[in-house]
C-alpha positions, 0 to 999 in steps of 0.5 A: 646318862645320870650325873654322879650324886652330890656326895660323890661330886663333893668327894671327888672335888675334895680329893682332886683339889687336895692332891692339886694343892699338896703337889704345888698347884701346878698346871699342865702346859697349854698344849696338854690342856688342849689335848685333854679338853679335846678328849673330854669334849669327844667323850660319851660321858661329857655333859656339854651343857654343864661342861662336866664329866658325867663320871666324876662330876668335875668341871672339865675346864678346871680338871683338865688344867691340873697337872695332878688330875686324871681322867676317871676313864684313863683317857689322859 
């Protein structure tokens, strides 16, 4: 499976970071983070050695914490 292009990763990171900051930089509760992380870790698109999503290219230990983030496959 190929990873998103560098430009696509940058666009995704800028979009998600902006949304996170504009909405008060809030994180989900620990239980929700663990639920999201479990879903990501079992996903076929998860790149374990890089801890990244193979669809959006985001670091999952960060993205799964942000309240405003969404899975690109609508799994959470």
